[in-house]
N, C-alpha and C positions, 0 to 999 in steps of 0.2 A: 405289409406283405411284400411289396415291391422292393423295399430295401433288403429284406431277407433273400429275395430271389437273386440279388446282385452279389451276394456273398460267394466267394470262390468255393466250389465243391471239390472234394477229393477225386471224384470220378472224371473231372476235367482232363486228367492225365490219360484217360482212356482214349485210344485212337478213334474208336467208333463214335464216341460222344463228340469229339472234335470235328470229325467229318460231317456229322449231322448238323452241328452248329454252323459250319461253314456253308453247307448246302442251303440251309434255311436262310442264311444271310445273302448268299451270292445270287440265288435265283431272282428275288425281287430287285436286287441292285442292278443286275444285268438288264432286266426289264425296264427299270428307270432310265438307265443310260440310253437304251435304244429309243424309248418313247420320247425323252426330252430332246435327243438329237434329231428325231424325225420331224419336229415342228418346222424347222427351217427348210428341210428337204421337201415336205409337203407343200409349203408355200411356193417354192421354186417350181415344183411340178405343176401347180395350177397356173403359174405365170407362163410355163411352157406352151400352154394352149393359146397364148396371146401373140405368139410370133417369136422368131429367133432373136431379134434385137432386144426385146424385153427379157427374154430368157437369159441372154448373155449378161445384160445389166444386172438382173436379180442375182445371178450366180456370182458375179464379181463383187457385188455389194455384200452378199452373204459371206463370202470368203474374207473380204476386207473387215467386216464386223467381227468375224471370228478371230482374226489375227490381232486386231487393235483393241478388242473389248472383251468378248466372251471368254476367250482363253485366259486372259490375264486375271479376270475376276474369279474364274473357276480355280485357278492355281492359288490365288491369294486365300480363298476360303479353305484351301487344304490345310492351313494352320489349325483349323478347328478339329481336324482328324487327330492331331496330336493332343491338343489341349483338352477338348471335350472327352475324347476317348480315354485318356489317362485319368481325368477327374472322375469319370463314371466308374472306372475300375477301382479307384481309391474310395468310392462311395461318397464323394463330395458332390452330391447331386445338385445342390443349390448353385454350384459354380457354373453348371452348363448353361442355364438361362442367361447369366451375366456375360459369359464368354460369347454366346450367340449375339446378344445385343451389341457387344463391343465390336464384333466382326461386322455386323450390319452397319454400324456407324462408319467404320473405316471404308467399307465397300461403297456405301452411298456417297461418301466424299470423293472417292476415286472415280466414281461414275460421272461426276461433273466434267472433269477435263476430257474423259473418254467420249462423252456425248458431244463436246465441242469438236473433237476430231471427226466424229461421224457427221456433224453438221457441215463440215468442209470436205466431205468425201469427193465431190466433183472436182474441186481444185487440186486435191492431192493426186487423183487419178490422171488428171490432165498433165500435171508436172511429171508423173511417171510414164508419160507418152502413151497413155491409153487413148483409144478412139474417142473423140469429143462427144459424139452422139451417145455412145455407150456410157461414158463418164457422167453425162448429164442425167440420164435415167437412173444410173446407179446411185448418184448423189441424192436424188429424190427418194429412192427406195430406202437408203440408209437413214434419211431424215425421218421418215415415217416409222423407222425401227427404234428411234431414240428412246421412247418410253420403255422399251423392253430391256434396256441395259440396267436400269434401276431395279426392275423386277427380277432380272436374272441374278443380280448380286444377292438380293434378299432370299431368293429361292435356293441358291447354293448354301447359304447359312442355315436355312431350315432343314435342308437335306442332311447336312453334316451333323446338326444337332440331334436329329432323330436316328441317324446312322450310328452315332456313338453309343446310343442306348439299345442297339440291336433291334430297333423298332422301325423296320424299313417297309413293311407291307403297306402302311398308310401312304407312304411316298409313292409306291407303285400304283395304288388305286387312284390317288390324286393325279398322277401323270397320265394314267389311262383315260380318266374322265376328260382331262384337258386336251389330250390328243384327239379324242372322238369329237369334242366340241370344235377343235381347230379345223378339222375337215369341213364341218358344217359352216364355220365362219368363213373359210376360204371360198367355199362355193357361193356364199351370199355376197361377200365383199368383192371378190374378184370377178365373178361371172354375172352377178345379178344387180349389184348396186351402181355400176358405172364407174367405180373407182379403179378398176383394172388392176395393174401391177401394184399400185399404191395400196390397194386393199389387202394384198398378200402380206406386205410389210406390217400394215396395221393389225392384221390378224395375229401376227407373231407377238406384238406388244400386248394385245388383249389376252392372248392365251397364257403368256408368262404371268401376267398379273392375276389371272384366274387361278392359276396353280398356287401362287403366293397366298391368295385369300383362303383357298381351301385348306392348305397346310397350316396357316395361322389359326384358323378356327379349330382345327384338330388339336394343335398345341395348347390353345387356351382352354378348351372345353373337355378334352379327353382325360379321364382319370389316370391313364398311363403316363401322363406328363406332369402330374400334380406335384411330384417331388423335384422335378428338374426345371419347371417353369413356375416361378413365384411372383411374376409380374415385372413391370418395368422398374429399373433401379439406376440411380445416379452412379453406382459403382462401375457401370459399363463405360463411363467416360474416363476411368482411371486405368493406369497400367497398360495403356495402348501400345507402348513400345514393345512389350513382351509379345503381343500379337503380331506387330509389324516385323519384329525380328525373325519370326518364323514364316509369316505370310509372304514377305517379299521374296525370299529365296524359294519358297514353294511356288510362287508365280513364275519366277525365272526358270525353275526346273521344268515346268510344264511348257512354257512358251518356247524355250530353246528347241524342244523336240518338234512342236507343232509348226513353228516357223520354218524349220528345215524342210518339212514336207511341202509347205506352200512355196518355198523357194524353188523346190524341185520342178514344180509345174511352171513357174515363171521362167526358169532357165530353159525349159523345153521349147519355149517360143523362140529361142535363139538358135536352135538346131536347124540343119537342113530339113526341108519339108516340115515346117513348124506346125501346120494344121494337123497333120497326122500324128506327130509326136505329142502335141498338147492334148489332142483328143484321147489318145491311148493312155497317157499318164493321168489324165483326169479320171478316166474310167477305173484305172488301177487304184488311184487315190480314194475314190468314192467306195470302191469295193473294200479296200483296206480299212477305211474309217468305219464302215458298217460292221465288219467282222471285229474291229478293235473294241467295239462296245462290250463284247463279252469279257475280255481280260480287264477292261476298265472296271466292270462290276466286281471281278475277282480281286482287283487291286484295292477296291473299297473294303472288301471282306478282310483282306490281309491287314490293312491299317487298323480296322476296328478291333479285330481279335488281338493283334499285337499290343495296341495301345491299352485296351481293357485289361489284359493280363499283366502288363508291366505296371500299370497303375494300381492293380490289386496286389502287387508284390509276388507274382507267380512267373518268374523268368523261365522255368522249365516248360510251362504250358505255352508261353509265348514262342519258345523255340519249336515246340511241337506244331503250333499253328503255322509257322513258316514252312515246315516240311510238308504239311498236309496241303496247303494252298499251292505250293510249287508242283506237287504231284498232280493236283487237279488241273492246273494250267497246262502241264505237259500232255495229259490226256485230251484236253480241249483242243490244243494246238494240232495234235495228230489227227483228230477227227475232222476239224474244219479244213485243215490242209488237204486231207484226202478227198473231201467233197469238192474243193476248188480245183484240184488236179483232174478229177473225173469230169467236171463240166467245163474245163478250160476252152474247149473248142466251141462251146455253145454260149459261153458267158457274154461274149461281145454282142450277140444278137439282142440282148436286153437294152443295149445303149445305142446300137448303130446297125445299119444294113450294109455298110461299106465292107466288101470282102477284105480289103487291105487292113482296115481297123480290126476286124474280127480275127484275122490271122496273126496280126501283131500282138493283140491282147493275149491270144493263146500262148505265144512265145514268152510273154512277160509273166504269166501266172506262176511258173515255178519259182521265179525270183521273188514275186509277191508273197508266195506261201512261206518261203524261207524267212522273209522279213516279218511276216505276221507271227510266225512261230517264236522268233526272237523277241518281238514286241510284246507277246504275251508274258514272257519271262520278265521283261523290264517293267511291265505294268504291276505285277505282283511284288517285285523287288522294290519298286518305287513306293508301293503301298506300305511295305515293311518300313521303308525309310521314313515315310510320313508318320507311321505309328510310333516310331522311336524318336522322332524329332530331328532327323538327319537332313533336313531340307537344304542346308548350306552345302553339305557334302554332295547331295544329289544334283544341285545346281552346277557345281564344279565338274562333276562327272559328265553331265549332259553337254556343258560347254566344250569340254575336251573331245568328247565322242563325236559330236556333230560338226563343230566348226573348226576343229584342228585336224580331224581325220575324215569324217564322212563327206562333207561338202567339197573340200579340196580334192579328195579322191574321185568323187563323182564328176567334177569338172575335168579332171585328167582323163578318166575313162570315156566320158561322154563326148568331149570335144577334141582332145589331142589324140586319143586312140580310136576315135570315130565309132564308138559303140552306141552313140545316140542315147535314147531314153533308157535302154538297158544299162548303160554305163552310169547314168545319173542315179538310177534306183540301186545299183550295186554299191554305189558309194554310201547310200543310206543304210543298206544291209550291213556293210562293214562298220558303220557307226554303231548300229545296234549290237554287233558282236562285241565291240569295245565296251559299250555301256553295260551289257549283261555280264561280261567277265569282271568288270570293275565292281558293280553292285554285288555280284555273287561273292567275290573275295571279301568285301566289306562285311557282308552278312555272315559268311562262314567264320571270319575271325572275330566276330562280336563276342564280347563278354556280357552275357545276358543278365548276370547278377548285377553288374555295374549299371546296365541300362535300367533295371528295375529301381535301383537307388536314385538314379537321375530323374526318373519319372516321378517318384515320390517327392523328391526335392522340388521339382517343377510345380507339383500340385500344392505343396506347402507354401512356396513362394507366392503363388496366386492367392492362396488363402490370406497370407499376411498383407498383400497389397489391397485386397478387398476389405480386410479388417481395418486398415489404416484409413481407407476411404470413408468408413462408417464414423 
């Protein structure tokens, strides 16, 4: 019955059917993005009750962990959006389990050197001229987070495996249960156990592993995965190069963008009145990242729909899917942007009671809104790129947009033209303009019939590699 359900239906060409499919996919995916992102935020919030020194240390450690570990693993797992999505569309259901296992092996191996970096967080922060007392506490916090990096890699693989099958509601439920338990864990470990800020980091590790266990049980025992998960296989240890060939550019594609935003906050510390500038840009960055979770979910929808239809040999439906998701993200961007503009004079109160901070945040919000609107576009267009297997192109676009245009322009505006934090953020907005224009042109000029043939060839190549392994 499930194999029949995967067959392309003629009514897929209907606009209403496509919209319904995307809404069913995007709503849980947005929820998953927000819930999984919230784990680290919740831990930092609990640490905030222990004093400003520990809060600063936890914030820096969380940012360091994101830049050096989580972002890289999340990007690498993006290769599964191409491989699993196209295999599912081509009805090569058995491939999905093998592809997921292959990705898990690669990400677990990558997690070892990343965990060594985390173990030396204190030394790295001291070399980077961070305050020694903050660096010491941040180093301890990062060490207690080390088990989480292995769980995070496995979790990303499980997410993509189920996402490729349009089976995302269990991921949402599992993430919801984990987040609720995480709040309880933080309360016990941070405030009651005597572990203090160490308990917050340990709670992150426990919660990620809890999510992995819940989803693993679902994959193993649910009838909905009976065709795609057929048990462990030695075939997962073959054809690793094909995964890495997509996974590494996929990681670079994500990292180039995320690193530029983190660099923005670091550079703000070099501006006149660094305390004010850093505080305001941190507030803007946290606001942007929270709002960003919505287009991240839409980007996952775009990659799933495009990869499924290309794998099924339906290029016209893939093209329709792109048009629908772009329309949805425009509506979403206008709505969220309008809300932020309406509350711009009040938003600062959620983070600070300093009148200067509140006023500065209000002046920054129009620039933040412009950036978020463009970021929504790039999220869905990047999702299209992952669905098609254009990770190398995406990595090149992001490199040029952020590091040849955005960051240099931000430095010029922020320091030489004395626009401060506004200038730095305007540089990033300009990078987003270049990125969106580039990805839009690539998408518009795409020969979708050719992409469908490439997808089928990629699936057949995977079949042959697995067959030789047998």
